[in-house]
C-alpha positions as CSV (number, residue, x, y, z in Angstrom):
1,M,131.2,47.6,224.3
2,D,130.0,48.7,220.6
3,D,131.2,46.9,217.3
4,D,133.6,49.5,216.6
5,A,135.5,49.3,219.8
6,R,135.1,45.4,219.9
7,W,137.0,45.4,216.3
8,A,139.1,48.8,217.3
9,A,140.8,47.1,220.0
10,R,141.8,44.1,217.8
11,F,142.6,46.0,214.8
12,P,143.5,49.3,216.5
13,G,145.8,50.7,212.9
14,L,142.3,50.7,211.3
15,F,140.6,52.8,213.4
16,E,143.0,55.4,213.9
17,P,142.0,58.8,212.2
18,G,144.0,59.5,209.5
19,E,144.9,62.0,206.4
20,V,144.8,61.2,203.1
21,D,146.8,64.4,201.2
22,Y,145.6,63.1,197.7
23,A,142.0,63.7,198.4
24,D,142.0,66.0,200.7
25,C,140.2,64.3,203.5
26,A,140.3,62.9,207.0
27,L,139.4,59.1,207.4
28,S,137.8,57.4,210.1
29,F,136.8,53.7,210.4
30,T,133.8,51.9,211.1
31,T,131.9,48.7,210.6
32,A,128.7,50.3,211.5
33,T,126.3,50.3,208.4
34,V,126.1,53.3,206.1
35,P,124.5,54.8,203.5
36,D,124.6,52.8,200.1
37,S,123.8,56.1,198.4
38,L,127.4,57.7,199.9
39,V,129.5,55.0,198.7
40,A,131.8,56.5,196.6
41,R,134.7,53.9,196.5
42,L,134.4,50.0,196.8
43,H,137.1,47.2,197.5
44,L,136.5,44.0,197.4
45,V,137.7,40.5,199.4
46,A,136.6,38.4,196.4
47,V,136.8,34.8,197.8
48,T,136.8,31.8,195.6
49,A,135.3,28.6,196.1
50,G,138.6,27.8,198.0
51,E,138.4,30.2,200.2
52,R,141.0,31.7,198.7
53,V,141.3,35.8,198.4
54,I,141.7,37.3,195.3
55,V,144.8,40.2,195.2
56,C,146.6,42.2,192.0
57,R,149.6,43.6,191.2
58,S,150.1,46.6,189.0
59,T,153.1,47.2,186.7
60,Q,153.9,50.2,189.4
61,G,154.4,47.5,192.4
62,W,151.1,48.5,193.6
63,R,149.4,45.5,195.6
64,F,145.6,45.7,196.6
65,L,142.3,44.4,196.1
66,P,140.5,44.7,193.1
67,G,138.2,47.8,193.5
68,G,137.6,51.4,192.2
69,T,135.7,54.3,192.1
70,R,131.8,54.8,191.5
71,E,129.9,55.5,188.0
72,P,127.1,57.6,188.0
73,G,124.0,55.9,188.6
74,E,125.9,52.3,189.2
75,S,125.1,49.9,192.2
76,L,127.7,48.6,194.4
77,Q,126.9,45.4,193.0
78,A,127.6,46.5,189.3
79,L,130.8,48.4,191.1
80,A,132.0,45.1,192.4
81,E,131.2,43.2,189.4
82,R,132.8,45.7,186.9
83,E,136.0,46.3,188.8
84,V,136.9,42.7,189.9
85,L,136.7,41.8,185.9
86,K,138.6,44.4,185.1
87,E,141.1,44.3,187.3
88,A,141.5,40.4,188.3
89,G,139.6,38.8,185.4
90,A,137.3,37.2,188.0
91,R,133.4,36.8,187.8
92,L,131.4,37.2,191.1
93,T,129.0,34.4,191.7
94,G,127.1,36.0,194.7
95,P,126.0,39.3,196.0
96,V,128.7,41.7,197.8
97,R,127.9,42.1,201.6
98,I,129.5,45.4,202.9
99,F,131.5,45.0,205.9
100,A,133.0,47.7,206.9
101,T,134.3,51.5,205.3
102,H,136.7,54.6,205.3
103,V,134.6,57.4,206.2
104,A,136.1,60.2,204.0
105,D,135.3,63.9,205.0
106,S,136.6,66.5,202.4
107,R,138.0,69.6,202.7
108,A,138.0,70.1,199.1
109,A,135.2,72.7,197.4
110,A,133.7,70.3,195.0
111,P,133.8,66.4,194.9
112,Y,136.4,64.7,192.9
113,L,133.7,64.2,190.1
114,P,130.4,65.4,189.9
115,H,128.4,62.7,190.5
116,L,129.7,61.4,193.9
117,P,129.0,62.4,197.4
118,H,130.3,65.6,198.9
119,P,131.9,66.7,201.8
120,R,131.2,63.0,203.1
121,S,131.5,60.0,201.2
122,Y,132.3,56.8,202.3
123,W,135.1,54.0,200.5
124,A,133.7,50.7,201.6
125,Y,134.9,47.1,201.7
126,G,133.0,44.7,201.1
127,A,132.8,40.6,200.7
128,A,131.9,38.4,197.7
129,P,132.4,34.9,196.5
130,A,133.8,35.0,193.0
131,E,135.7,32.8,190.2
132,L,138.7,33.8,188.2
133,V,137.6,33.3,184.7
134,G,140.4,35.0,182.0
135,A,142.9,37.7,182.2
136,P,142.1,41.0,183.9
137,T,140.0,43.5,181.0
138,M,141.8,46.8,181.7
139,P,141.4,49.2,178.9
140,P,144.4,50.1,177.1
141,D,144.3,53.9,178.8
142,G,144.0,52.1,182.3
143,E,146.7,50.9,185.0
144,R,148.3,47.6,183.8
145,I,148.1,44.7,185.8
146,V,150.5,42.2,185.8
147,E,149.7,39.7,188.5
148,V,146.5,38.0,189.9
149,L,146.7,35.7,192.7
150,A,143.9,33.5,194.7
151,L,145.8,33.3,197.9
152,P,145.1,31.5,201.5
153,P,143.6,34.9,203.6
154,A,147.1,34.8,205.9
155,D,149.0,34.5,202.3
156,A,146.8,37.7,200.9
157,S,147.4,39.7,203.9
158,A,150.9,39.5,204.0
159,Y,151.0,39.8,200.3
160,L,148.8,43.0,200.7
161,A,151.2,44.5,203.6
162,A,154.3,44.9,201.5
163,F,152.3,47.5,199.9
164,D,149.4,48.3,201.6
165,P,148.7,47.0,205.2
166,V,145.5,48.9,205.5
167,Q,144.2,46.7,203.0
168,A,146.5,43.8,204.7
169,A,144.3,44.1,207.9
170,V,141.1,44.3,206.2
171,V,141.4,40.9,205.1
172,D,142.5,40.2,208.5
173,L,139.3,41.8,210.0
174,A,137.4,40.2,207.1
175,V,138.4,36.8,208.2
176,S,137.8,37.6,212.1
177,M,134.3,39.0,211.5
178,G,133.3,35.6,209.6
179,V,132.2,37.0,206.4
180,M,134.2,34.9,204.0
181,G,134.0,31.1,203.3
182,D,131.0,29.3,203.7
183,S,129.0,32.6,205.1
184,L,129.6,33.9,201.6
185,R,127.9,31.0,200.3
186,S,124.7,31.4,202.4
187,W,123.2,35.4,201.8
């Protein structure tokens, strides 16, 4: 049994094919390694020294793992560092490890932004050690973050599940794959 089949048996909701209307794309899920250059988005399971997962809530009530869309020429590490500071007021204390991705196959005639891969891109999930250092640094025209919490993994998953069951399952997958805790600090 390959890794995806094994994880799909434990997390069937993550591996179900899906559609994202706002992005006009079909989604599938994998834990296989994907080309770094084709990753368009990244959300982060940022883990504090106390093995707590950083989660955020916006004024719209959205609950999410910090993350966002890649800028032109930006490395995945730089993307993770920028987004975790902007959305959570946190600083990464080590490298990002990509452990899963959504494969996004677009039906649109052009990419969302000209520098993003098209028609296939990857929406990645990574884990990295982090520390909360201050308030989110969101620009005035950006989304408003009203809550940043560092929760034990099960509580982070429950917190996220109220708004985004996929990101909740991603936290559970990260725990099950062993990409949190001491393993983060040994990379």
